[in-house]
N, C-alpha and C positions, 0 to 999 in steps of 0.2 A: 504493500500500500504506500503510495507516495505521501510525502509530507503534507501536501495541500489537501489530498483526499482524507488523510487521517485528521487533519485540523477541522475540516468540514464535518466529519463524523463526530468529533468531540463536541463541537459547538451545537450540533443538532441534539446530541444526547444531553448536554447541559440544559438546553432549552426544554427538553421533555421532562427532565428531573424537576426543574423549577415549576413547570406547569402542573406536574403530578402532585408535588408536595406543597405547592403554593408558598414556598419559602425561598429566601436568598441563601444559596449554598456557596461556600468558599470554593475557590478554584481547586484547591487541593482535594477536597472531598469529592468534587465533581469528577476530577480526573481518576480518583480511586474507584469511583463507581463504574468507570469505563474499563477497568482492568480486565474483567472477564471477556468483554466484547472484543477489545483490542487483541487480547491473547488468542482468542479463537480465530480472528481474522488472520493473524500472523501465521499461526500453525497451518491454516487451510491453504495459504498462498505459498508456503515455503517449499512444498514438494511438487515435482513434475507429475503430470496426470498419470503416466503408466505406473509410477511408484505408489501413488495414492490408491490406485485400483488394486494393486498387489497386496498392499498392507492396510486395507480399509479398517479391519477390526482393531489392529494395533493402534492406528492413528486415532480412531474414535475413542479408545480407552485413554490414550495419552492426552487428547484434547480435553476429555472430561476431567482427568486428574489435574491437568494444568489449570483449567478454569476454576476448579474447586480450590486449588492451592492459591491462586490469585485472589479469589473471593475471600478466603480466610485472611490473607495478608491485608486486603483492603479493609476488612472488618476491624482487624487489630489497629491499623493506622487511623481509621476514622474515630476509634475510641480515644485516640490521643489528640484529635483535632479540637479546636476551640470553636464555639458557635460564632456565627456572623451577627453583628449588631446592626440592625437596619436603621437608617436615618429616617425619622418620621417628623414631618413638619407640623407644628400646631396650626389649626385652622382658624384660630381667633386669638386676639390679645388676651382674653380671659383664660383660654386654655393654655397659652404660653406661660402666663403667670402661675397658673396652678401647677404646671410641670416644673417650673423653677422652684416653687415652694416644696413640692414633694421631693425633688432631687436633693434639695438642701437638708430636708429633715432626715432622709435616708442616710445621707452622708454624715450628718451629725450623730445619728444613732450608732453608726458603725464606729466613728472615731471616739465616741465617749464610752463605749462598752469596754469593760475590763476583760478582754479576751480576744482571741483571733476569730473574727466573724466575717461572713460574707452575706450580703443581702441583695436581692433583686426584686423588682416589681415590673410587671408589664400590663398595660392597658389592653385588654383582649380585643376591644373594638378597633383600636387604631394601630396597635403594634408598638406604640411608644414605650420605651423601656428605660428605667434608671436603676442604678446599682451602687453598692459599695463593695469593692473587691470582687466584682461579679465574674471575673475571668479566672480566678484561682480555683483549684480543685479542692473540695472539702470532703471529708469522710461522710458517706451517706448513712451508714448503718441501716436501720429499718426503713428509711425512706426508699431503699432499693426494692422493697416489697411492691411498690407502685409499678415498677417495670415488669415484675413477674406477672402481676394481674393483667397489665396491658398485653403482654405476650400471650397469656392464656386466652384472653378474650379475642385477640386477633386470630389465633388458631381456631377458636370456635367459630368465628365469622367465616373462615375459609373451609369449615367442615373437617378440620384436622384434629379436633379435640371435643369430646362430649363432656360438657361440664356437669351434666346430670347423671352420668353413669355412676353406679355404686362403687365405692372404693373402701378399703379397710386400712385404717391407720394402726400399726402394731407397735409394740414397745421398741422394736428395732428401728422404728422411724423417729423416735424421740430425739430431740436435739439438746438445747441448753438455754439458760437464761429464761426469758419470758415465754412460757408455753402452757397456757391454761388448759389446753386440750389434753394434756397429760393425765389429768384427773379422770378423764373419761375412757382412757385406754386400759382395759383389763387384760386378762390372759387371752381372751378371744379377739382382742383388738376393738377398735371403734369403727362401726360402719357408718359412712356418710357419703357425701358427694364432693366433687372438686369445687362446685359452686359454693357449698357451705365452707369449705376450707379457705376459699378466696375471701369470703366475708370475714372469717375469723382472722385471717392474715392481715387484712387492712384495718378492721375496726378494733381488734384487740391486740394487734401487732404480735400475733402468735407465731413464734419461730418455727415450730414443728409443722403447723398448717401451711406456712409459706414454703418451707423446704420440700414438703411433700408435693405441693403444686408445682414448684420449680422443676423437680425432676420428672414429673409427668409431662411437662412441656418440652422436655429434651435437655434440661440442665442449663448451666450458664451460657453455653454456646448458642442456644436457641434465643435467649434474651438478647445476646449481643447481635445476633442476626436481625432480630426485630428492630433494634436501635439503628442498625445500618440501613436496613431496607426502608425505614421511615425517614431517613435523613436527620435523625436526632443527634446533634453534635454536643461535645463537651460533657458526655456522660460515660463513665465506665461501669462495668458490672463485675462484681467479685466472684470468687470460686464457690460460693455457697456458705451458709451460716457456720457450719461446724469447722470447716477448714480455715475460714477467715478469722473467726474469733480465736481459735487456737493459735494461729500465727501472730495475731496481735499481742497475745500474751507471751509469746516466745516459745511455743510448743508446736508439735505436729499432732493432729487429731488422732485419738484412739477411741474405740467404741466404749471403753471403760469411763470415758469422760461425760457420758450422757448424764444429764441432771446435775446432781451435786458432785459427781466425780470430777467435773471440770474445776470447781472451786478448790478441791483438795489437791489436784495436780498443779494448779496455778500457784497456790500458796506455798508449795514446796520449792518453787523456783527461787534462785537468788534475785534480789531486787535489781541488780545490774542487768540481768538478762531481760527482765520485764521492761525496764526502762529503755533499753536499746531497741527491743522489738517494737515498743509503742512509738518511739521516735521515728523509726524507719517507716512505720505505717502512716503516721501523721505527715511525714515529709513528702510521701508519694503514695497516697491511699489507693489501694487496688480497686476500691469501689468509689473513687473520687468523682465528684460532679461539680460543674460550675453553676453557680446560682443563675446566671443568665441562660445557660442551656436548659436548666430545669423549668424556668418560667416560660420559656419558649415552648417547651413540650406540653406544659400544662395548658397554655393558651391554645395550642393546636388540638388538644383533647377536647377542650370546651367548644371549639369551632367545628368539631366533628371530622377532623382531618386524619385521625389515627385509627378510629374504629367505626363500625357500622353505627347508625343512629341508636339502635336498641342497646348495643354494648356500651356506647358512650353514656347513655342515660343510666345504665346499670352500674357502671363504675363510679360515676359521680354520686349516685344515690348511696352506694356503699361508703364512699369517702365522707359523705355528709353525716353518716352515722358513726364516725370514728369516736371511740370512747377514750383513747389515750390522749394525754396532753391537753386536758380540758382548759387549762389556763395558759396555753401557749398562744397560737394564732387565734383560736376560738375565744380566748379571754379578752380580746380587744374589740369584739363585735359591738356594734350599736344596734338598737331595735330596728328590725326590718332588714338587717343584713344577715347573710349566712355564709358558711365556709365548708367546702369539701376538702379534706386535708389528710396528710399522712405524716406521722411523727417518726423520729429516729433518736435513739439514745445509745451511746457507745460505752466502752469500759472506763473505769475510773482507777487511777493510780495515785495513791497518796491524796493530796488535796486537789488534783487536777481531773476535771471531767472532760470527756472527749465526745465528739460526734453528737452534740445536742442540737436537734434540728426539728423543723416543721416546714412543710411545703403545702400550698393549697390554692384554691380558687375562691376568692371572696366575691359574692354577688349581692348587689344592692336591690332595694325595693323596685327600682325601675328596670331590673333585668340586666343591667350592665355588669360586666365581670372584670376582675383583675387577678392575675396570677401573682403569687407571693412566695418567695423562698427565703428562709433564714437558716443559715448554717453556722454553727459554732464549732470550730475545729478543736479548740481547747480553751479552758477557762478555769479559774479558781473562784469565780463569782458564785454566790449561793443561788440555789434554784429560783427563788423569787425574782432575783435580778435578771436571770435568763428569760424567765417568763415575761417580765416587764418589757424587755427588749422586743420580744415578738409581738406583744400586745400593742406597743407603741408603733410598730411598723404597720400593723393593721389599722390603727387609728389614723395614721398619716394617709393611708390609702383611702379610707372613708372620707377624710377631709378633702382629698383631691377629687373624689367622686362627687361630693356635695358642692364643691366650689365650681366645678365645671358645669354644674347644672343649676347654679344660682341658689343653692340651698344653704341651710345653716351648717356651721361646723360641728363636728362630732367630738372634737378633742377636749372634752372636759377633763379636769385633773382626775387621775385614777387613784383610788385608795392604795396606799403603800402596804403590801403584805408584810406580816411579821417575818423577820429574817432569823433563821436558825442555821448555824454553821455545823456541818458534819464533816468527818474525815475518815479516810481509810475504808474499811469494810462497811461501816455504817453509812457512809456517803453513797457507796454503790448500791446498798440495799434500798436507800431512800429513792435513788434515781430509778431503780428497777420498778419499785412500787408506783412511782409517778408515771412511768411508761405503761404499766399494765393496769392502771386504774380505769 
């Protein structure tokens, strides 16, 4: 293929990608998306016709293997890419003023918080986005359950997964940390459906329910393929709950770690090992996501660009019933506003908490929506201070919503929660209870 013909093919493919996904893709991601097609064309044109006929079976196999290898490489590279920030112009002076006010408040919240934080907000209707450190990758922890449910629903939309088929969760499926479903798993297991497990994974942040659903979709690779196919940038997906949590603590997963066994194994480690492993994870989180990438994906979900209309409604309904983190994003709502959200909470070492997050879609009484993501990589601030940060981000969004529609402001002074400081195992226990409430 000549350079000019290849360039035309690339430009045509880029145009199709933009049209299909209705987003602005970076050149790198667009070229990566072309790898399988370009690879196939190169292989097909490389051999003379007589040789092609003599070795048709071998070439077909090689082409398939080459295309698959190229696709896998593209998926890995896309996971490392950063989202594209679209320039959106205000349509009026009032809107421009509201944007400046919200941007300043988000920046102030980020700068004044005692910890490493990333915040992003997107106006779903216009695509306008503001952020504080929105391009850095933050640990997702249980926020990643959002991607598992998206993948499962997408497979159901394509007829590849029956969410209502009966399944049995057995003791061998149990994981660690927050898993309320464990109380239902007896010697014969617990019979349910994937749809029920999805509900538990999102609303109760049940690790076992999520892990079971994850592996039924095809495991981490299936989620990564979903992210790639949908053009979602700035989001990584980890190796699964058991393996990831063990490595964060400085261990390799063993089946004996199910339930309380994990705590016993972790407590036996030298503190230096745990500190080194945690720092490695925080420095380059295997499940890292950029706040801007997340709010873009949330906005696309709300607009119906990721799933069928029925599956979109289903997932947003589940997220609206989330029971964890009631005083995170949800705690900042004003009357008439609602939020569909997913929380995340990471491990605690000493007085440092990690991966304390909440992402969601805030919708006002007028039906307009705003995607919000608050990620705290690490902090020693008490839980009420972390909650207050998230609540203030939502209040700022509501004020933006009301200002752009000539309404009154929502940002009345919030009551200051009582602050109690915990450390060590007590701090981790409190955080886990807050995640599972």
